[in-house]
Each structure stands twice: as structure tokens, then as C-alpha cells.
BAFI-3210 file (N, C-alpha, C; in Angstrom, 3 decimals, decimal comma, padded with zeros to 6 digits):
// residues 155
n [1|2|3|4|5|6|7|8|9|10|11|12|13|14|15|16|17|18|19|20|21|22|23|24|25|26|27|28|29|30|31|32|33|34|35|36|37|38|39|40|41|42|43|44|45|46|47|48|49|50|51|52|53|54|55|56|57|58|59|60|61|62|63|64|65|66|67|68|69|70|71|72|73|74|75|76|77|78|79|80|81|82|83|84|85|86|87|88|89|90|91|92|93|94|95|96|97|98|99|100|101|102|103|104|105|106|107|108|109|110|111|112|113|114|115|116|117|118|119|120|121|122|123|124|125|126|127|128|129|130|131|132|133|134|135|136|137|138|139|140|141|142|143|144|145|146|147|148|149|150|151|152|153|154|155]
n.u [-005,969|-007,225|-006,378|-008,230|-008,915|-006,896|-005,960|-003,121|-000,414|000,368|003,030|006,107|008,104|006,651|005,063|006,963|007,590|005,445|005,709|008,298|007,916|006,158|007,899|009,539|007,683|007,274|009,819|009,809|008,156|009,627|011,655|013,394|011,901|010,096|007,946|009,312|011,885|011,723|010,921|013,207|014,486|012,601|011,271|013,352|013,905|011,433|011,346|013,430|012,354|010,101|010,448|008,970|006,946|005,081|006,091|004,024|002,624|004,594|004,857|002,311|002,328|004,392|003,138|001,072|002,564|003,570|001,178|000,374|002,416|001,716|-000,672|000,288|002,191|000,549|-001,171|000,602|001,224|-001,261|-001,427|000,782|000,079|-002,218|-001,034|000,619|-001,232|-003,061|-002,326|-003,074|-005,817|-007,217|-009,602|-012,473|-013,349|-011,590|-008,649|-008,711|-010,129|-008,544|-006,114|-006,923|-007,721|-005,414|-003,634|-004,983|-005,000|-002,261|-001,884|-003,300|-001,805|000,658|000,127|-000,532|001,898|003,471|002,465|003,802|006,363|008,868|008,633|006,790|003,348|000,401|-002,373|-005,846|-006,814|-004,721|-004,811|-007,192|-006,423|-004,437|-006,027|-007,657|-005,869|-005,277|-007,841|-008,421|-006,516|-007,422|-009,903|-009,131|-007,765|-009,828|-011,571|-009,945|-009,710|-012,356|-012,630|-010,812|-012,101|-014,427|-013,295|-012,208|-014,517|-015,647|-014,107]
n.v [-015,234|-012,345|-008,916|-006,014|-003,045|-000,260|-001,296|-002,137|-004,482|-006,129|-004,723|-006,171|-004,774|-002,719|-004,314|-005,312|-003,260|-002,888|-005,476|-005,468|-003,588|-005,040|-007,022|-005,427|-004,670|-007,162|-007,543|-005,504|-006,730|-008,384|-009,457|-007,336|-005,054|-005,191|-004,148|-003,930|-003,525|-001,188|000,644|001,212|003,056|004,991|005,926|007,189|009,304|010,636|011,366|013,183|015,175|015,846|016,326|016,444|014,618|011,829|008,396|006,704|008,255|008,585|005,929|005,478|007,248|006,103|003,687|004,718|005,790|003,442|002,243|004,131|003,743|001,235|001,952|003,814|002,269|000,508|002,221|003,205|000,758|000,148|002,255|001,666|-000,825|-000,059|001,802|000,069|-001,549|000,020|000,868|-001,392|-001,589|001,105|002,466|002,288|-000,052|-002,142|-001,889|-000,649|-002,413|-004,750|-003,744|-003,152|-005,727|-007,307|-005,973|-006,162|-008,943|-009,321|-007,989|-009,650|-012,006|-011,033|-010,379|-012,911|-014,173|-012,678|-013,598|-015,926|-015,255|-014,771|-012,226|-010,797|-010,197|-011,280|-009,441|-008,954|-006,376|-004,851|-005,646|-004,399|-001,718|-001,631|-002,219|000,032|002,024|001,240|001,408|004,155|005,217|004,113|005,358|008,035|007,877|006,968|009,129|011,049|009,953|010,185|012,979|013,536|012,284|013,825|016,293|015,613|015,054|017,547|018,848]
n.w [-027,433|-028,413|-028,873|-028,055|-029,964|-029,062|-026,752|-024,947|-024,592|-021,489|-019,880|-019,126|-017,714|-016,464|-014,834|-013,161|-011,392|-009,344|-008,317|-007,268|-005,234|-003,665|-002,795|-001,211|000,768|001,903|002,973|004,884|006,638|008,162|011,011|011,554|011,370|013,379|016,060|018,482|017,573|015,928|017,802|019,214|017,709|016,856|019,213|020,809|018,991|018,961|021,658|021,717|020,135|021,578|024,568|026,950|026,801|027,954|028,608|027,820|025,969|024,002|023,215|022,188|019,987|018,532|017,837|016,222|014,126|013,037|012,153|010,280|008,469|007,444|006,115|004,159|002,738|001,399|000,077|-001,804|-003,086|-004,221|-006,054|-007,706|-008,814|-010,258|-012,043|-013,486|-014,777|-016,162|-018,874|-020,350|-019,949|-020,583|-020,065|-017,956|-015,281|-014,771|-014,306|-011,806|-010,143|-010,347|-009,315|-006,705|-005,702|-006,099|-004,412|-001,951|-001,656|-001,329|001,083|002,839|002,533|003,483|006,199|007,133|006,709|008,527|010,921|011,369|012,091|014,492|016,983|015,518|014,671|013,029|011,869|011,535|011,667|010,700|008,041|007,327|007,597|005,631|003,372|003,395|002,664|000,023|-001,068|-000,777|-002,556|-004,976|-005,167|-005,447|-007,904|-009,552|-009,447|-010,642|-013,208|-014,037|-014,125|-016,188|-018,326|-018,518|-019,188|-021,698|-023,129|-023,249|-025,043]
ca.u [-006,627|-006,951|-006,458|-009,168|-008,231|-006,626|-005,407|-001,721|-000,046|000,922|004,474|006,839|008,806|005,642|004,642|008,071|007,602|004,678|006,256|009,445|007,390|005,627|009,061|009,946|006,693|007,582|011,029|009,378|007,424|010,573|011,969|014,105|010,927|009,142|007,708|010,411|013,067|011,525|010,799|014,552|014,892|011,563|010,974|014,363|013,700|010,264|011,721|014,253|011,470|009,064|011,033|008,021|005,927|005,171|006,409|002,788|002,347|005,593|004,505|001,122|002,754|005,137|002,141|000,393|003,516|003,601|-000,082|000,440|003,313|000,877|-001,583|000,987|002,809|-000,484|-001,604|001,566|001,055|-002,464|-001,091|001,705|-000,674|-003,037|-000,118|001,122|-002,327|-003,890|-002,131|-003,814|-007,238|-007,174|-010,894|-013,279|-013,078|-010,694|-007,385|-008,995|-010,494|-007,356|-005,170|-007,450|-007,707|-004,017|-003,061|-005,650|-004,459|-000,912|-002,033|-003,685|-000,618|001,677|-000,234|-000,402|003,343|003,961|002,044|004,765|007,697|009,061|008,552|005,751|002,016|-000,491|-003,573|-006,875|-006,930|-003,718|-005,336|-008,166|-005,656|-003,835|-007,101|-008,141|-004,892|-005,501|-009,150|-008,304|-005,791|-008,288|-010,921|-008,468|-007,501|-011,132|-012,032|-009,097|-010,096|-013,641|-012,390|-010,174|-013,113|-015,288|-012,511|-012,097|-015,827|-015,906|-013,285]
ca.v [-014,068|-011,185|-007,629|-005,044|-001,808|000,675|-001,986|-002,524|-005,664|-005,832|-004,556|-006,837|-003,781|-002,079|-005,288|-005,497|-002,189|-003,266|-006,711|-005,069|-002,961|-006,131|-007,632|-004,509|-004,811|-008,435|-007,309|-004,714|-007,634|-009,221|-009,126|-006,056|-003,966|-005,473|-002,998|-003,887|-002,976|000,199|001,512|001,609|004,200|006,019|006,534|008,221|010,476|011,345|011,952|014,360|016,214|016,182|015,813|016,412|013,591|010,641|007,155|006,182|009,075|008,228|004,592|005,639|007,876|005,063|002,793|005,429|005,861|002,113|002,027|005,005|003,081|000,235|002,661|004,410|001,265|-000,066|003,311|003,172|-000,487|000,317|003,119|000,982|-001,818|000,685|002,346|-000,998|-002,192|000,966|000,859|-002,523|-001,242|002,548|002,969|001,311|-000,425|-003,284|-001,641|-000,304|-003,637|-005,612|-003,125|-003,326|-007,119|-007,757|-005,369|-006,778|-010,303|-009,223|-007,608|-010,865|-012,863|-010,407|-010,547|-014,344|-014,384|-012,086|-014,401|-017,009|-014,702|-014,328|-010,779|-010,186|-010,795|-010,952|-008,832|-008,566|-004,913|-004,311|-005,851|-003,325|-000,480|-001,765|-002,118|001,415|002,764|000,887|001,935|005,605|005,482|003,794|006,416|009,225|007,623|006,894|010,515|011,702|009,439|010,796|014,381|013,511|011,946|015,003|017,281|015,154|015,182|018,972|019,349]
ca.w [-026,861|-029,259|-028,187|-028,591|-030,350|-027,981|-025,585|-025,064|-023,812|-020,168|-019,989|-018,036|-016,900|-015,607|-013,827|-012,226|-010,389|-008,141|-007,744|-006,429|-004,016|-002,849|-002,147|-000,144|001,838|002,569|003,767|006,044|007,531|008,897|012,410|011,660|011,466|014,458|016,947|019,466|016,896|015,486|018,984|019,641|016,885|016,788|020,521|021,137|018,133|019,483|022,950|021,419|019,598|022,557|025,814|028,071|026,566|028,815|027,872|027,212|024,789|022,992|022,738|021,353|018,733|017,819|017,255|015,133|013,003|012,428|011,429|009,100|007,515|006,760|005,228|003,029|001,867|000,542|-000,796|-002,902|-003,833|-005,035|-007,184|-008,617|-009,596|-011,219|-013,038|-014,347|-015,498|-016,921|-020,329|-020,935|-019,855|-020,322|-019,611|-017,237|-013,894|-014,630|-013,594|-010,409|-009,422|-010,250|-008,384|-005,356|-005,251|-006,000|-003,199|-000,800|-001,544|-000,771|002,492|003,564|002,546|004,329|007,611|007,419|006,785|009,776|012,082|011,554|012,348|015,881|017,229|014,688|014,755|011,930|012,423|010,563|011,700|009,779|006,686|007,100|007,387|004,303|002,380|003,337|001,864|-001,381|-001,456|-000,954|-003,804|-006,117|-005,226|-006,008|-009,321|-010,232|-009,552|-011,643|-014,529|-014,360|-014,517|-017,509|-019,331|-018,673|-019,957|-023,082|-023,768|-023,437|-026,167]
c.u [-006,267|-007,143|-007,502|-008,392|-008,055|-006,057|-003,968|-001,504|000,430|002,437|005,172|007,569|007,836|005,152|005,723|008,059|006,737|005,190|007,467|008,961|006,795|006,765|009,554|008,995|006,954|008,828|010,688|008,649|008,343|010,828|012,634|013,146|009,826|009,042|008,838|011,650|012,871|011,389|012,162|015,082|013,873|011,318|012,064|014,245|012,519|010,583|012,566|013,384|010,475|009,491|010,054|006,955|006,154|005,551|005,174|002,453|003,312|005,280|003,287|001,490|003,543|004,169|001,404|001,291|003,555|002,324|-000,140|001,350|002,550|000,025|-000,853|001,704|001,778|-001,153|-000,705|001,409|-000,180|-002,205|-000,222|001,001|-001,547|-002,160|000,351|000,025|-003,095|-003,593|-002,887|-005,306|-007,345|-008,488|-011,606|-012,712|-011,967|-009,385|-007,597|-009,281|-009,296|-006,346|-005,632|-007,287|-006,298|-003,372|-003,675|-005,146|-003,071|-000,968|-002,393|-002,502|000,423|001,363|-000,165|001,069|003,901|003,606|002,987|006,179|007,804|009,130|007,476|004,422|001,239|-001,788|-004,592|-007,087|-005,917|-004,146|-006,358|-007,477|-005,035|-004,888|-007,619|-007,164|-005,080|-006,804|-009,107|-007,600|-006,678|-009,378|-010,341|-008,264|-008,794|-011,685|-011,249|-009,463|-011,422|-013,487|-011,753|-011,196|-014,051|-014,578|-012,442|-013,416|-016,153|-015,141|-013,937]
c.v [-012,851|-009,899|-006,749|-003,804|-000,884|000,028|-002,403|-003,827|-005,211|-005,795|-005,258|-005,847|-003,072|-003,030|-005,491|-004,456|-002,538|-004,561|-006,412|-004,414|-004,024|-006,842|-006,745|-004,611|-006,098|-008,293|-006,506|-005,581|-008,513|-008,718|-007,761|-004,873|-004,275|-004,249|-002,831|-003,236|-001,498|001,160|001,993|002,794|005,335|006,692|007,515|009,475|011,314|012,047|013,203|015,515|016,722|015,650|015,712|015,329|012,398|009,427|006,571|006,937|008,732|006,855|004,651|006,226|006,882|004,098|003,435|005,546|004,519|001,839|002,913|004,400|002,009|000,914|003,151|003,385|000,667|000,986|003,315|001,902|-000,409|001,196|002,372|-000,088|-001,129|001,192|001,260|-001,605|-001,250|000,979|-000,277|-002,234|000,254|003,135|001,873|000,942|-001,453|-002,947|-001,299|-001,565|-004,570|-005,046|-003,328|-004,769|-007,712|-007,235|-005,970|-008,199|-010,300|-008,850|-008,829|-011,818|-012,336|-010,592|-012,016|-014,700|-013,862|-012,941|-015,566|-016,543|-014,310|-012,794|-010,078|-010,876|-010,385|-010,429|-008,527|-007,049|-004,275|-004,522|-004,763|-001,984|-000,489|-001,554|-000,684|002,298|002,506|001,515|003,445|005,927|005,198|004,854|007,695|009,050|007,567|008,299|011,257|011,247|010,056|012,239|014,452|013,212|013,121|016,074|016,898|015,277|016,639|019,536|019,133]
c.w [-027,704|-028,470|-028,851|-029,000|-029,147|-026,730|-025,867|-024,294|-022,430|-020,303|-018,829|-017,131|-015,964|-014,529|-012,764|-011,104|-009,171|-007,503|-006,855|-005,136|-003,092|-002,116|-001,003|001,045|002,620|003,445|005,022|007,065|008,365|010,307|012,557|011,821|012,474|015,365|017,960|018,854|016,531|016,668|019,464|018,845|017,004|018,134|020,952|020,263|018,621|020,803|022,741|020,898|020,632|023,925|026,983|027,923|027,485|027,974|027,176|025,927|023,667|022,390|021,814|019,990|017,884|017,133|016,087|013,898|012,271|011,621|010,181|008,034|006,744|005,696|003,972|002,162|000,932|-000,337|-002,032|-003,731|-004,732|-006,251|-008,194|-009,442|-010,636|-012,368|-014,007|-015,225|-016,429|-018,421|-021,032|-020,976|-019,551|-019,809|-018,826|-015,881|-013,718|-013,914|-012,121|-009,593|-009,267|-009,258|-006,949|-004,883|-005,198|-004,713|-001,938|-000,586|-000,933|000,714|003,338|003,653|003,526|005,812|008,030|007,588|008,106|010,989|012,340|011,873|013,812|015,938|016,394|014,967|013,511|012,520|011,329|010,549|010,763|008,327|006,364|006,858|005,997|003,215|002,272|002,562|000,378|-001,870|-001,659|-002,264|-005,007|-006,274|-005,834|-007,512|-010,130|-010,460|-010,628|-013,054|-014,970|-014,809|-015,900|-018,603|-019,567|-019,482|-021,438|-023,827|-024,069|-024,638|-027,484]
res [m|s|e|e|p|g|q|a|r|l|s|p|l|r|l|l|v|p|l|c|w|m|a|a|v|l|w|f|s|g|e|a|f|a|s|v|q|t|s|q|i|i|i|p|l|l|r|a|l|w|p|t|a|s|p|e|t|l|s|l|i|h|g|l|i|r|k|c|a|h|f|f|e|y|l|l|l|g|y|l|w|y|w|s|l|r|p|r|w|p|l|g|k|i|p|f|l|l|a|f|f|l|s|l|g|w|a|i|f|d|e|t|h|q|s|g|i|p|l|r|t|g|s|p|w|d|v|l|i|d|a|s|g|v|l|l|m|q|a|i|l|w|s|r|q|g|r|e|q|i|k|n|q|a|r]
***
């Protein structure tokens, strides 16, 4: 496989960064981060910040925090995959598509993995939340690349 001019090899160190984050995401999928466990920390903190809130409201906020965590862990994973792949494909769609599908594949694997862990459940809704985080990051990066190309053409 010959390299085209302007393309770099995939750097093992750059590939290690998203792989390490994937390992962290897998660790977050364990029992220690189950809703039952995180509620013991987050709900008392919320109660201290908002003492008049009802238990239902605190539970709802706890759930929203957990869903936001899904979104942001995959927003970051999408960025890390893009960052690791872009030197190989500096222009075009390839790093965006690979980053999206690698991250989406991990989200599906992660939710499947969670379904086999006591205190955890796998959810297709969580995969959608994860995918939306990745998709937003890819849209931001795509927009940024477009602006850079316009700037470079103007020079």
C-alpha cells in the first residue's frame, strides 16, 4: 500500500490516545458507575445545592447528568479519533467518517457490554445519545475544516 503525497502514516501514539479513552469509557460502564452507585454521591450534592428540591426533581437531575455524561464522553471520543486520523487524511471526509463509525461501534459494544453487568442495563437510547455527541463533534470539526480551506484559498 503506497502512500499518496501529503499523507502521513498512522501514528501508534496518536492511535493510543482514543484507545485509552475507550478503555476509560469501558471502565465507566462497570458497576462502580451504575445509577445506584452514582446517586449516592450526586443526589446528596444536589440536595446540598438545592435543599428545597423534591426527591423526584433530584432524581431527574441525576438522570440528566448521567445522560450528559454519555453525550460528552462520546463527543470527546469522536474528537480523539478525528485527531488521531487526520494526519493520515488531512483533507476530505475519511477522518470524519472513520471517527464517527469507530465511535458508534464502540457505543454499541459498550451498551451491549453493560447489558451483561449486574446493576447496569444496555439501552439503544444511550447509543443514540452517544452517537449524537460524536455527530456534533464531527459537524464542528467539519465546519472548522471548511473555514480553514476558505481562508487558505483566500490567501
